[in-house]
N, C-alpha and C positions, 0 to 999 in steps of 0.2 A: 670517521664516524659523523663528523659535522655535515657531510654530504647527505647523510640519512636524516639527521635531526640537528639543526643548527644550535639547539639548546645544549648540546653536549659541551663539556668543558673543553677549553682550548689548551691542551697540554703542551708544555714547553718542548717535549720530545717528539711531538707529532711530525709527520713527514713534511707538512707545509712549513712548519717552523724551522726544521732543519734546512729546507731549501732556502728559506729567507736568510738564515744565518750564513749559509755558504755563499749565496749570491752577494750579500752585503760585504763579506770578507773579500771576495774577488773584486768587487766594485772599488773598494778602497785600495787594494794592492795594485790595481791597474789604472789608478786615477791620473798618473803623470802623462799617460799617452791616450787617455780616454778610451780604455778598453771596453768592448761591448760584450753582452751576453744574450744568448737565446734560451728561452724556457719553453719546453713543449709539454702540452697537456691536451689530450683529446677528450677528456671528461671534464665536466663542470666548467664549461666555457662561459664567458660573460653573458649575463642575461639583462634584459631591459625591465624585468619585473622588480619593482622597488622593494628593497628589504630582503630579497631572496639571496641566500648565501651562494657564492661561487668561489672557486679556488683563485681565479685570476685577480679579482678585486681584493681578496683576502691577502694575497702576496703583495699586491701594490700598496695597500694601506699600511701593512707592517713595514715595508721598506721605507715608506714616507715617514713613518714614526721614528725610524732609525736615522733619518736625516737625508735620504735620497730625494732630490727635487722631483716633484710630480711630473714636470715636463720632460724628465729623462727616462720615464717609464711609459711604455705604450703597448697596446694589444693590436695584433693584425686585424682583429675583428672591427676595429675602428676605421679601417681603410676599405670602404665598400666599393670604390671605383678604381679603375686602373690608374687614373691620374693621382688619386690620393695615395695609392700604394707606391707609385714611383717617388712621390714626395717623401713619404715615410721612410722608404728604403734608403733614400739619399741621406736622411738625417741619421740613420743607423750607421751608414758607411762613414760619415764625418764625425760620429761620436756625440752628436747632439741628443740622440736617443741612445742610452747605454744599456737599457734592460728592455728586451723585446719578447713578449709572450705570444704564443699562437699554437694552433693545432697542426697536425701533420698535413691535412688536406689544404689548409689555407697558407701555411708557412713552409711548405715543402718545396717541390720543384718550382723553379722560377724566382725563388727568393734569393737574390744575389746581394748579400750584405756582409760578405766575408772579411772586408778590409781590416777591421779592428777587433774581430771576434777573439776573445780569450777563453771563453767557456760556453759549453752547451749542457743543458740540464734536461734529462728525461724524467719528468715528474711522474708519468705513468708509462704503461707498456703498450705499444701499438700491436696490432694483430699479425702483421706480416714482416718478414725480414726486410723486404723492400722498403717498408716504411721507416725502419731503423736506418737504412742506408740513405733514404731521402733526408731524414732529419740531420744525420751526421755529415751528409754531403754539403750542408750549408756552411760548415766550418772547416772541413777537411778538403780544401780546394785551393787552386792557384789564386793569387791576389790577396791572400791573407798576410799581413805584415808580421804576424807572430809565428815563429818557427815551432813553438811549443804551446799547445792548447790543452785545456781540461775538458773532459767529457764525463759527466756525473750521471749515474743511474741510481735512482732511489728505490729501495725495497723495504717494505714494512714487514717485520717478522710475523709469521703465522697469519699471513694474509694471502690474497689471491695473486699478489705480485710475483711470488716465486714460481707459481704454476705458469703464469703468463710468460715469464722469461724462459722457462723450460720449454714451453710450446714453441716459442720463437727459435730456440736453439735446435729443437727437433726438426722444424721446417727447414732451417738453414743447412743442417747437415745433409738432408735429403737433396736439396737444391745443389749443394756443392758436389755431391756424388754424381748427379746428372751431368754437371758441367765437366767433371773429370772423366766421364764416360765409364763409370763404375758399373760393370755388368752383373755384380753380385746382388744389386737391388732389383727386386721383382714386384714389390707392392708398396704403395704408400697411400694411406688414407687421406682424404681431402680434409685437412685440419681446418681450413677456413670455413668449412660447413659443419664442423663439429659443434654441437650445442650441449652445454652443460645446464642442468636444471638449477634453479635458484637454491634448492636445498643442498645441492652438491657444493655450490659456491659458499653457502653458509657453513657447510661442514668444514671446508678448507679453512675459512676464516676463523672458525672456532678454536683452532690450534690443537685439536685432538691429534696427538702424534700417530695414533693407530690409523686414523682416516688418511692422514698425509702419507703414511707408509703404504696404505692400500693403493693409492693412486700410483705411487712409484712402482710397486710390485706388479700391478695390473699392466703397466706400460712395458715392463721387462718381460712379463709372461707373453704379451702379444708379440714382441720382437722375436722371442725364442720359438714361439709356435709358428711364426712365419718361416723361420729358418727350418723348423721341423717339416713343414709342408714342402718346402723346397727340397729337403733331403729325401722325403718320400717320393716326390715326383721324379727326382733323379734316379732313385732306386727302380722305379717303375720302368723308366726308359732303359736302364741298364739290363733289367730282367728281360725286357722285350728284345733288346739287342742280342743278349746271350742265348735266348731260346729260339728266336725267329730270324731276325735281320742278318746277323753274322753267319749262322749256318746256311742260310739261303745264298748269301754272297759267296761263301766258300764253295758251295755246290756249283753255282753258276761259273765261278772261276775255274774250277777243275774241268767242267765240261768244255769251256773255251780252250783250255790248254790241250785237251784231247783232240779237239777239232783242228787246232793249229798244228799239232804234231802229225796228225794224219795228212794234213795238207802238205806239210814239209816232206813227208815220205813220198808224196806224189810228184814232187818237183824234180825235174831233171836239171842237168848242168847248164849254166849260161853259155851261149855260143858266141863266137867271134862276129863282129859287126859285118865283116866282108866274107864270112864263110859260115852260113847258118842254114837251118831248115825251118822255115816259117810258113804255115799254111794260112792263106787269107782268101776268103771267098772261093774255096775249093780249088785254089791254085797254090803251088809250092814256090816260095821265093827264097833266095839264098843270100840276100843282103838286107840290112835294116832299111836302107833307102827304098829299095823296090817294094818290100813288104809294107812300109809306111805309106808309100804312094798309093798302093792298092786300098789301104784303109781309108784314105781321103776320098778316093774315087767311090768306094763303097758307101761312104757317108752321104754322097751327093744324090743317091737314088731316093725315090719316095719311100718314106717310112711312116707308118701310123704312129700317132703320139702314144708314148708309154708302152709300146710293144717291143719285146725283146727279140732281136734278130740274130741268128748265128753268124759270127764273123770269121772264125777260123780256129787254129790250134797252135799252141806254142808252149814248150817246156813242160809238156804233160797235161796242159789245162785247155779246156774249151774257152773260147773268147766270144763275147756277144756285144752287140751295140743296141742302145735304146735312144730314141729321139724324145727328149723332154720338152721340146718346143722353145719358144722365145720367152724372154722375161717380161717384155712389155709390148704394147701395141705399135710402137714406133720402130720395131725391128722387123726385118723380113726373114723368110725361111732360111736364107743362107747363114743367118746368125743363130739359127736354132742350136740349142745345147745338145750335144751328142755325148753319151756316156759309154765308155768301154768297161766291161765287167770281166774279171778273171774268175771263172767258175770253179769252185772246189768245195770241200767240206767247210772251209772258211773262205769267204769270198772277198775279193778286192775290187774296187772300182775307182775310176778317175775320169775327169772330163777330157774328151779327145782334144789333142793339140794339133795346130795347123801345120807344124813342121814335121815332115814324114818320119825322119829317124827318131824324133823325140817320143813318139808313141811306143815304139819297141823298147826304147831305153826306160820308159816309164813302167812298162810291164816288168822288166828285169828288176827295177828298183823296188817295186811292190813285193815281188816274190822273194827278193833278198832280205826283206824286213822280217821274215818269219822267225829266225832265231832270236832276234831282239824282242819281238812280240811275245814269244814264249817265255823268255827270261823275265820280262816286265810283269807278265801275268802271274808267274810263279812267285815273284816278290810281293805282289798284291795279296796273294793267298797266304803267304807267310806272315804278312802284316796283319791280316785278319785273325790269324791264330794268336798273334800277340795281343790284339785287342780283346780277344776272347778271354785270355788269361787275366788281362787288366780288369775286365768287367768282373770276373770272379773275385779278384782281390778287393775291388771297391765295394762289392756287395757284402764282403765280410766285415767291413768297417761299421761300427755302431754310430748312432747320432752323437756327435762329440759334445753336445750341450745337454745331453739327457739328464745327467746328475744335477746340473744347475737348474734345469727346468723342473725336475721332480721336487727339488728343495724349495723353489719359489712357489710351486703349486701347493705344497704342504703348508707353507706359511700363509699363502692366500686363503686356504681353507680355514686355517686357525683364526685369521683376522675376520673372515666372513662369519664364522661361528661366534666369535666374541662380539661382533657388531650385530649379530642376529640376522645377517643377510640370508642365511640358509633357511630362515623361516618365511621368506618372501615378504619381509616387512618393507614397506616403502621407504626410500631414502629420506623422504621428508620427515617420517616419524623418527628415524635414527638421528638426523641432525637436530630435530626438536628436542630429543632426549639429551643429546650432548649439551645443547644450550641450557636446558633445564638443570642438568647436573652442575654445570659451571655456575649458574646463577645461585644455586643453593650453596655452593662453596664460597661465593663471592658477595654475600649480602652486605658485608662490611664495606662502606665507601672508601675507607683507607686502603683496603686491599686493591681496589681498582686503580687508585692513584699509583700505588707501588708497581702494579703491572704495567701501566703506561710508561713508567720510567724505563722499562726494559724492552718496550715494544719496538722501537725504531732501530733500524740498522742500515747502514749504507753499504 
């Protein structure tokens, strides 16, 4: 409260006084090895305005009153040059400066003073998890002679502190999920850009449990509604798969099976390499070698690009050849890609090979794949039917958090009604009413002193 009005009473149980007590205790306990401490506060940094209250000087003055020498306390803000910083850091490392105060931006990365650190104090709450890591990274690092250190986080009851730490926790959970590759997360608000009105902050600080409950419930409702949107989007995809995608794939699979089976019925038996009947370029050949040689000779004739030429017949199928040309400008026509196609209801094709017998063997290999292709396609169709049944089962499942969401929404409406949010009353008016009601109840100065006794909690 003294940050708002320095005329407020300096209560013994205030956060600053608890920090001073804790720092002084650790100062004495670590005196034999000149243990050092870091105190972080991003708010109320030292000011050059004479007489203006700030947390840094308040802490320093109170520690001096307790007996800490002034030269053993310093602020990072006093070191305005790199040379001055280096000198100050050295004094902290040697224990000449034992209590060092600073902000995250000035005393974070690059502050290497870990040698004698025994404690670190978070007087306030930074906005980002990375800032917490930067602060604590000053003490939790190699080069510290102390195996056990203290890290203290100070929270004032019924203040904005609790909300700030909750915000940090929410951000860190999301960041950790990303690092783990958690695919269940689909949405995250940019909390760094979230802005709360002064009235909302005042409402939190007022200590009204219903307002504090509202923030908590609104957060839970948001999370569950995000899950509900994911659930509905998944249902939409499942319904689309069930009604359209899967039936179309099944139909296409069945048509392919029919074409493969018709092609199989057209196929004749494979003939011996030295005793066969293969027609190539209107001539009959009886060995793979002779038929293959004719294929190579046929390929040497002039062929227009991408035009399909009749090649011959084998095992009940028409054979064709197509000239697809060269792949780049540095190749000549002899390197042109020639493709042999086996014509049927289901067609096969392959690049012509330069070894005569291999082209005939390749034709046999392709045609002998028919049984396996049919089996594979039948398995795919069976799997699609299984997927179809799985979609039906998934669509029968309700939203698993529906009861919890309904319960939270009911409570949210009750709170909104109680706070008169359903009347579109501005948040400012509500928080002002809260303050007015509390002031009416707390006119007695003695009451305020009693309240302050219970206000602080570590």
